[in-house]
N, C-alpha and C positions, 0 to 999 in steps of 0.2 A: 680713405678706407673708413674713417670714423671710428666709433667705439664698438662696432659690432663686426662679428665674423662675416666675411663675404660669403655669398651663396656657395662658392666652390668648396668652402671648408666643411659644408654639411655632409658631403659624400666621403670624407676622409674614413679610411677603413679602421676598425678598432685594433687589428694586428697588422703589422707590416708583412706585405707579401714578398718583400725582397730580401729581408734579413735571413741570414743562414743560422741555424741552430744545430748544436752538436747532440746527435741522437745516439744513445747508448742502448742497444736492445737488451731485454731481460729474458727473452724466449729465443728459441732456435728453430731451424727448419724442422718440420715434422711434429712440433709440439701442437697440442690441441688447446685452442683458446675458447673462452666462453664470454658472453656479454659482461662487461664490467672489468674484465681481466687486464692487468697491467702488461704491456708488451715491451715498454722501454721507458727511458728517462731522459729529461733534458734539464740541464742546469739553467734556470732563469732567475736572474739576479741571485739572491742567496736562498731561494726556494728551489728544492728539487722537484720539478714538475714531472708527474707521471703521465705517460701516454697510455691511454686506456682504449679497449675495444668498446665501441659504442653500446650502450644498453639496448638498442634496437637491432643490434647485429644478431645473426643466427648462429655465430660462432663457426668453427671448423678447424682444419689443420693448416698450419702455416706451410706455405709452398715457397715463400721468399721472404726474407727479413734483411733489411740493409742496416748498415752502420756508417756514421760519418756525418757531414754537415749537409743540412737540406733546408728548404723553405717550407712554410706550413702547407704549401699546395702540393708538394712532392709526395708520392706514394712511398712509404717506408716498409709496409707489410703487405703480403697478399695472401689470401686464404683459398683453400681448394674449392670453395664455393664461387670463386670469382670475385669476391669482395676485396676492395682496396682500401687500406687504412692509411690516413694521413695524420699528421701531428695536430692538425686542427679539428676540433669536434663541433658539429652543428646541433643545436638543440632548440626547440620552440620554448620561449621563455615563460610562457603561461602554463606549461605542463611540468609538474613535479618529476624529478629524476627518481627512477625506482630504487628501492633499497631491499635488502633481504629482510630486515626486521628492525623495528623501532624498539630501543632499549630504555630501561628506567633511568631517568635523569638523576643519578645519585652521587655526581662528582660536581663540586661548585666550580663556577667560573671565578677564579681569585682575581679580584680587581685592583687590590691595593688601596681601596677606598674604605676607610673604617666604618662609616655608616652603612655602606652596602655589605661588605663582608661580615661585619659584626651583628648587624640588626636585621638587614633585608637581603640575604644572599640570593643569587640566582644560579641555577645549575646550568651545566654545559649542556646545550641542546634545549634550553629553557627560552621563555618569551618574557619580555619586560616592556613596560611603557613609562615614558618620562614626560608626563604633562607639565606644562607651566607657561606663564605669560612671558611676554617679551622682556629680555633682560634678567631673567631668573637663573640662567646658567645652563640651559638645555645642551648647547653646542659645546661648551667647555666641559661639561660632564662626560659627553660622548667622546670628545677628544681625549680625556683622561682615560676613559675605558679602552679606547683604540690603543693608546700608548702602553698601558700597564697591565691590561688583563691577560691571562696566560693563554690566550688564543693564539694559534700559529699564524693565521691569516685574517686580516682585517678587510671587510668590505664596507665602504663608506658611501652611502647614497645621499647626495645633496639634492633633494627633490623639491623644485619650486622655491629654492632659497633665493634671497637677494643676491645680486651680482657681487657686491662688495664682500658679503660673508663667504660666498664660495671662493672668491679670490683669495681670501684670508686662509682658507683650508689649504688651497692649492699651493700657496706660497709657504705656509708654516710647516705642512706635513713633510716636505723634502728636507727641512732643516732640523726636524726632531730626530733624535738619536734613538735607535731601537736599543732598549736596555738589555735585550737578550744577546744581540750580535755585536752591538757598537756601531753598526752601519745605519744609513738613513732609514727611517721608519717606513718610508715609501716602498722600500724593496719587498715589504710583505703586505702592502696595502693596495687595495683596488679602489680607485675613486671614480664614482659616477657623477659627474657634473651636470645638473639639469637646473639652470636658473629660471627665474620666474618669467622672464621674457621670451622663453623658448616655447615652441608649439605645445599646445595643451596635450596632444596625443603622445608626445615625447615624454612629458611628465608622467602621464598615466602608465607608460611602458617602463619607465626607469626603474621602479621598485621591483617589477618582474625581472628585469635584466639583472639587478643586484642579487636577488635571491637565487636565481639560476647559476650565477657565477659561484655564489657561496656553495650551492650544492655540488658543483664541478669539483671544487677543492675538497669538499667533504668526502666525495667518492674516492679521493686519493688517500684518505686516511688521516686528514687534517682536522683540527679543531678550529672552526671559523666563527668569528663574531661579526654580526651585520648590524651596522648602525643606519637607521632610516631616518633622516632629518629633512622634512618631517612628514608623517603620514597624514597630517591635516591637509597639507598642499595637494598630496595624492588624491585625498577625498575631494577636494575642490575641483581638481581635474576631472574626476569622474562626474561630478555634479554638472560641469560645464558641457561635457560630451553627451551626458543624458539629456540635457535640456535641448541641445541641438538635434538630437534624435527624436525629440518630442515624446519622450517617455513619461510615464505618470510620476510626478515628483512625490518623495517621501517628506519626512520631517526636516524642516528648514531647507527644503529644496533639494536635498541629497536624494540620490536614487534609491528606490526601495531595496535594492540588492546591496546597499553599502555594508551591512553587517556580514553578509555572505562573503563579499570580496575581502574584508578585513580578515575573516576567519581563514579563508583560502591562503592568505599571505602568511599569517602567524602559524598556521598548521604545518607549513613547510619546514619549520624549525624541528629540531629533534637530535637526540643521541642515537645513532643508528649502527647496525652492522651492514656494511656496504655489500654490493654484489660481489666484490673481491674478498669478502669476509674479513675486512678490516674495521676498526672502530673509527668513526668520525662523528663530528657534530657541527650543527649550525645553531647559534645562539642569536636570537633576533631581539634587538632593543630598538624600539620605535619612539621617536619624539613625537609629542602631540602638542599642537599650538592653539589653545582656545582662543576665540575671538577677543579683541581688546575689550576690557571690562567684563568679559564673560567669565563663567566658572566651569567646573568640571561636569556640569549637566548637559552640555551640548552633545550632539549625536555622536561624533567621532570619538570623543573621550569615553562616553558611556558604552558604546559598542566595543571599544578596545578593552574596557575594564572586564567585560564579560568573557573575554578571550584569554587575555594574559594572566599569568600566575604571580607576577611581580610588578608591583606598582610603586614607583618612586615619585612622589608628588612634590614638585618644586614650589616654593612659596616665595612670593615676591617681597613679603615683609621680612623674611630672614635675609634676603640678598640686600635689602635696604639697610639692615642692621650689620652688614658685612659678615654675615655668618655663611661660610661656603664649606662644602657643598650645601646649597639652600634647599635641602630635602627635608620636608616636614615629617618628623618621626612618629607623629600622631595620625597623620592621614595616609602614610605608606604602609605596605604590607608585603610579605612574601609567602607563598603557599608551598614553598620548596623545603621549609624548615624541617619537616619530619623526615623526608627522604634524604636530607644532608646530614642529619644529626649524627649518624654513625660515622661519617667521614671526618666530621670535626672531632669526635671522640677519640678517633684512631690517630688522626694526623696532627691535631693541635694539642687538646687537653680533654680529658673526661669531664672537667668542670665547665667547659666552654659553653654548653647549652644552658646550664644552670645560670651562669654569669649573665648571658644575654637575656633571659627571662627576668632576673633580678634587675638589670639596667632599664628594661623596658617598664617594669612596674614603678621604679623611681621616677622615671620621666613622665608617666602617666599621672602618678600621684602629684607631682609638681604642677602639672597643668590644672588639676582640680584645686590645689592650694593657691595658685596665682589668682584666682577669682577673688578669694578672701583677701589676699595681701593687697590687692588693688583697692579694696574697700576699706580696710582697717589697718594695713601695714603689717610687716613680718613679725613685729615685736608682740602682736596680739596672738600669735600662733602658739600652740603648746610646744614645750621644749623639743620633743621628738620631731615634731614637723618642721621646726626651724633648722634642724640638722639635715632633714630630708631636702629642704630647698637648697642648702649648700651643697650636699652630694649631687644633686641633679645639675646645679651649676657647673661643677667639676666635670660631670659627664659631657655636658654640652660643650664646654670650652676646651677640655683636654682631649676627649675622645672623639666627639662628632665633628668639631671643626677641624679642617685640614687645608694646608696651604699648598695649592697646586703649583706655585711658583718657587717654593723652596726645594733645593736639590735633594734633600733627605725626606722631608715631610710629604713630598708629592706621591710617594709610594710607601705603604706601610705593610710589612709582611703579617700574615695571621698570627705568627708567634709573638710579635711585637704588640700587636692589638690586644692579644690575651693578657700580656704582662701589664699593659697600661690599664686595662679595665680591671684586673685583679688588684693592682695597687690601689685604685680608687674605691674598691670594695673593702679593702684592708682599713683604709682610712674610715669608712663608713661603720665598720664593725667596732673599731676603736672608739669612735665618736659616741655610738649608741650605747656602748658599754659605760663609758665615762658619764653620760647624761643619766643613766639609770641609777647611779650611786650619788647623784646630786651635783655634778659639775655643771655650771651654767652654760648654755649653748654659745653665749658670746665669747667665753674663754676657749671653748673647743674649736670654734671656727676660725679663730685667729691664731692657731699654731703656726709657726714660721716655716716648718720643714715641708708642709704640703705645697707651699708656694713654688718649690722647685720642680714639681711634677709636670708643668706644662713645657719645661725645657727639654724633657726626655724625648718628645716628638722630633726634635731637631738634631738628635744625636745618632750617629750610626752605631757606635759601640755604647749602648745604653745600659747594659745589664748591671754593671757594677754600680752605676748611679742610682738605678731603681731600687737596688738592695740597700744602699746608703740612705736614700730617702725613706724607705719603709722602716729601717732600724731607727732612724731620727724621729719619725712619727710616733713609733711605739714608745720611745724614750719620752718625748714631750708629753704624750697623753698619760703615760705612767707617772710622771711628776705631778700632773694635774690631779690624778686619782689619789695620789698619797696626800697631797695637801687638803683635799675635801674629805678624805676618810678620817683624818685626824680631827 
């Protein structure tokens, strides 16, 4: 048999046509049903799947509705129009499923990753791109999002990935525990495996298949997150098909319609009111793989940037320094900050948005100062800016760095994120206040109590510890102030 699937495996059905499923009707004989309406439920793994009337149906009155165990080919409902409804629904993957209305994306997809939730949040129903070179952590970041984001369904598309990477996903995901239910994460995950040695047409279709499955669960009222890894391989498949069709090539040989296809894909994301008048969302997070030695100026990254509202730029230099997630805070951005600000005010703290702005200002100021530091050293900086360098270091090492393999630090609630950032700002205010009355920066940056802050990340019950550290910092800085005021 060798290393590859024999030809017979290519025709394996996506759904078992022999398995029996317990169908529980939610409508009765004589009820009128309309397109998109739920007529029954099936418990599939730990997901309660809703059986819906097709959006292409004309609707009508129920003349017969069954209850019990059936295969996906059995008719479970008949309408007075003669239409027969089965538990399986067929839909062309390149056609978006209809909705009643698209809603404003004003609820964040909470990921548990501090750099994302804290600095560059994404809304439910939003779009994001994760570009980065080989080894910078695209797949690990997407797997962390799949495990910890507060989406109810995860669709993971391995589009044109290496066989060993896809094997790793297929073996690791069943072993990952779902933090919400304690069951295997696979029970709420759809994996679409499309390796680089599969037919190019299959690669081109895999992304559409994934987004259609996501829309199907969205129509049931679920919040779905879709991970496309990677859209660059999908674009390469389009390029290959286009060249075989002898179409006029565009930039770098990609088809002229590359931007349109990318737009069509990302535009299928959204927070919507479904035909069944429920609220559901599809959040699309696409990985982009620039060519080796390339930068973000290549066509796929540039066209993606014009479409998505969230850009998480991975940096190989950060990964080489063992800073993970290796997301560059100076190159990344989120356009959802304004629409999400009221949610953070109400659900986390009224100070949240101000803290975020303060942290970004400190990090940007540090980037400017580092150019001077590399030339003349940090001792040549004014006293205030020496403190800024130290505060930025604390933000980077305590807040932005996160250990995906630590059982506690792998997920950080928004409340804990706020508390950590707030404690760093408390130190900054104490330090600047002491510096203004003449305390040397060398004394301020060496206070002992602030060195305990990094350990807070790894504690489940951290509240009392963060209060103790804050009081200790205030006491130490207070002692310094008294000494220099005299």
